[in-house]
C-alpha positions in Angstrom: -19.0 -7.2 3.0 -16.9 -4.0 3.0 -13.6 -2.9 1.6 -11.1 -1.1 3.9 -7.7 0.4 3.5 -4.8 1.2 5.8 -1.1 1.6 4.9 2.2 1.5 6.8 1.6 -0.9 9.6 5.3 -1.1 10.2 4.9 -4.3 12.2 7.6 -5.5 14.6 5.7 -8.1 16.6 8.9 -10.2 17.3 11.5 -7.4 17.4 10.4 -4.5 19.5 13.8 -2.8 18.9 12.3 -1.8 15.5 9.1 -0.5 17.0 7.8 2.8 15.6 7.2 4.0 19.2 10.5 5.8 19.0 8.8 8.3 16.7 6.7 9.8 19.4 3.4 9.5 21.4 1.4 9.1 18.2 2.9 5.6 17.8 2.6 4.5 21.4 1.2 0.9 21.6 0.5 1.2 17.9 0.5 -2.6 17.2 -2.0 -3.3 19.9 -4.1 -0.3 18.8 -4.1 -1.6 15.2 -5.4 -4.9 16.4 -8.0 -3.4 18.7 -9.3 -1.1 16.0 -9.3 -3.8 13.4 -11.4 -6.1 15.5 -13.9 -3.3 16.0 -14.5 -2.6 12.3 -13.4 -5.5 10.1 -15.2 -8.8 9.9 -14.3 -12.1 8.2 -16.4 -11.2 5.2 -14.5 -7.9 4.6 -11.3 -7.1 2.7 -8.5 -4.8 3.7 -6.0 -3.3 1.3 -2.6 -2.6 2.8 -0.4 -0.5 0.4 3.1 -1.2 1.7 5.5 -1.0 4.6 3.9 -4.0 6.3 6.8 -5.4 8.3 10.3 -4.3 9.4 11.6 -7.7 8.6 14.6 -7.8 6.3 14.1 -11.3 5.2 11.1 -13.6 4.8 11.8 -15.4 8.1 12.1 -12.1 9.9 8.7 -10.9 8.5 7.0 -14.3 9.2 5.8 -13.4 12.7 4.3 -10.2 11.4 2.6 -12.0 8.5 1.2 -14.6 10.8 -0.1 -11.9 13.2 -1.8 -10.1 10.2 -3.2 -13.4 8.9 -4.8 -14.0 12.3 -6.9 -10.8 12.0 -10.4 -11.0 10.5 -10.9 -10.5 6.7 -8.9 -11.0 3.6 -5.9 -8.8 3.1 -4.5 -7.5 -0.2 -0.9 -6.3 0.2 1.3 -4.1 -1.9 5.0 -3.6 -1.6 6.4 -0.5 0.2 10.0 0.9 0.4 10.7 -0.8 3.7 9.4 -4.3 2.7 12.8 -5.8 2.1 11.4 -9.2 2.9 9.2 -9.1 -0.2 11.1 -11.0 -3.0 9.1 -12.6 -5.8 5.5 -13.6 -6.0 6.5 -17.3 -6.3 8.5 -17.2 -3.1 5.8 -15.3 -1.3 3.2 -17.8 -2.3 5.5 -20.6 -1.2 6.0 -18.9 2.2 2.3 -18.5 2.7 1.6 -22.1 1.7 4.3 -23.5 4.0 3.0 -21.5 6.9 -0.7 -21.9 6.3 -1.2 -18.2 5.7 -4.6 -18.1 3.9 -5.9 -14.6 4.1 -3.1 -12.5 2.6 -2.7 -12.0 -1.2 0.0 -9.9 -2.8 -0.9 -7.5 -5.5 1.9 -7.0 -8.0 1.6 -6.2 -11.7 -2.0 -7.3 -11.8 -5.5 -6.4 -10.7 -8.4 -7.9 -8.6 -12.1 -7.5 -8.6 -13.4 -7.0 -5.0 -16.9 -6.1 -4.1 -18.0 -3.1 -6.2 -14.5 -2.2 -7.3 -11.6 -3.3 -9.3 -8.3 -2.6 -7.5 -5.0 -1.9 -9.1 -1.7 -0.4 -8.1 2.1 -0.5 -7.6 4.7 0.8 -5.2 5.5 4.0 -7.1 8.3 6.3 -6.2 8.6 9.6 -4.2 12.0 11.2 -4.1 12.1 14.3 -6.2 14.5 14.0 -9.2 15.6 17.6 -8.7 17.0 16.7 -5.3 19.2 13.9 -6.6 22.9 14.3 -7.2 23.7 14.4 -10.9 25.3 10.9 -10.8 22.0 9.4 -9.3 19.5 11.1 -11.7 19.7 8.3 -14.3 19.0 5.7 -11.6 16.0 7.8 -10.4 14.6 7.9 -13.9 15.1 4.1 -14.2 13.2 3.4 -11.0 10.4 5.7 -11.8 10.0 4.4 -15.4 9.9 0.8 -14.0 7.2 1.7 -11.5 5.2 3.4 -14.2 5.4 0.3 -16.3 4.3 -1.9 -13.4 1.4 0.4 -12.7 0.3 0.3 -16.3 0.5 -3.6 -16.3 -1.8 -3.5 -13.3 -4.2 -1.1 -15.0 -4.3 -3.0 -18.3 -5.5 -6.0 -16.4 -8.0 -3.8 -14.5 -9.4 -2.5 -17.8 -9.9 -6.1 -19.0 -11.8 -6.9 -15.8 -13.9 -3.7 -16.2 -15.0 -4.8 -19.7 -16.9 -7.7 -18.0 -18.2 -5.9 -14.9 -18.1 -2.1 -15.6 -17.0 -1.5 -12.0 -14.9 1.5 -10.9 -11.2 1.1 -10.9 -9.4 2.5 -7.8 -5.6 2.6 -7.5 -3.5 1.9 -4.4 0.1 3.0 -4.2 2.7 3.2 -1.4 4.2 6.5 -2.5 2.1 9.6 -3.3 2.2 10.7 -6.9 1.4 14.2 -5.7 2.7 15.8 -2.5 3.1 19.5 -1.9 5.3 20.8 -4.8 6.3 17.2 -5.8 4.7 15.7 -8.9 5.7 12.3 -10.3 4.9 13.0 -13.9 5.5 9.4 -15.3 3.1 8.0 -12.7 0.6 10.8 -13.2 0.7 10.2 -17.0 -0.4 6.5 -16.5 -3.2 7.5 -14.1 -4.5 10.0 -16.5 -4.2 7.7 -19.5 -6.5 5.2 -17.8 -8.8 8.0 -16.4 -8.3 7.0 -12.8 -10.3 9.2 -10.4 -9.2 7.9 -7.0 -5.8 6.9 -5.7 -5.0 5.9 -2.1 -1.4 6.3 -0.8 0.7 6.0 2.4 4.4 6.5 3.1 4.0 10.0 4.7 4.3 10.1 8.5 4.3 12.8 11.1 2.1 15.2 9.2 -1.4 15.5 10.7 -2.8 18.9 9.8 -3.0 18.4 6.1 -6.3 17.5 4.2 -6.9 13.8 3.8 -7.7 14.3 0.1 -5.5 16.2 -2.4 -7.2 16.8 -5.8 -4.9 17.3 -8.7 -5.9 17.4 -12.4 -9.2 15.6 -11.7 -7.7 12.8 -9.5 -8.4 12.5 -5.8 -5.3 11.4 -3.9 -6.2 10.1 -0.4 -3.7 9.6 2.4 -4.2 6.5 4.5 -0.9 6.1 6.4 -1.8 4.3 9.6 -0.7 7.1 12.0 -2.6 9.7 9.9 -5.9 7.8 10.2 -5.3 6.9 13.9 -4.6 3.2 13.2 -8.2 2.6 12.2 -8.8 0.8 8.9 -10.6 3.3 6.6 -13.8 2.1 4.8 -13.9 2.7 1.1 
């Protein structure tokens, strides 16, 4: 029983007009490649964490073919919301969607934590756009979004800490956006990670950059990039 991670599947199984193949050869046949690689490494006893940008669907009915496709693959899947997951509404509506369509292997992670194998997993979407790049009239909105995401991350980590009191397992964090990237530092998110003494955080979102190190270490935290195209569409074992 193993734990894997892969972000940014950007599925468009029923609408090829939204395929990521327009972004170059790296993405050629990516949906089939994800499936082929998944079948090679993931079994029904395993769990895969998917930190966002799962489907291009704009509404739940648009994303349903992609969710059914994902459900058909081996293993349990724990999903987090990304910036392109417009179909993701509320947990109640997602749970109803899954129940009505007999989706049994996908579980959303939102404002809570889960104990899986030798780990406790927590996380949130986060936010990436640098405040200094925002027009003055948008900076207040940026602060609002970042503070909200920091609160959501802390909610998740509070539950993770409660779980750790019973098991003493390591807490690892999954986010869609990186908290650290080049010169960018999302200080409110970093403050939460440091408060709870997190040592490992996985992130996606970044595409088209393949020569950078997989792991960025900043102030004692290892940030690991697991965007699907960066890891050659192969679920990465944790």
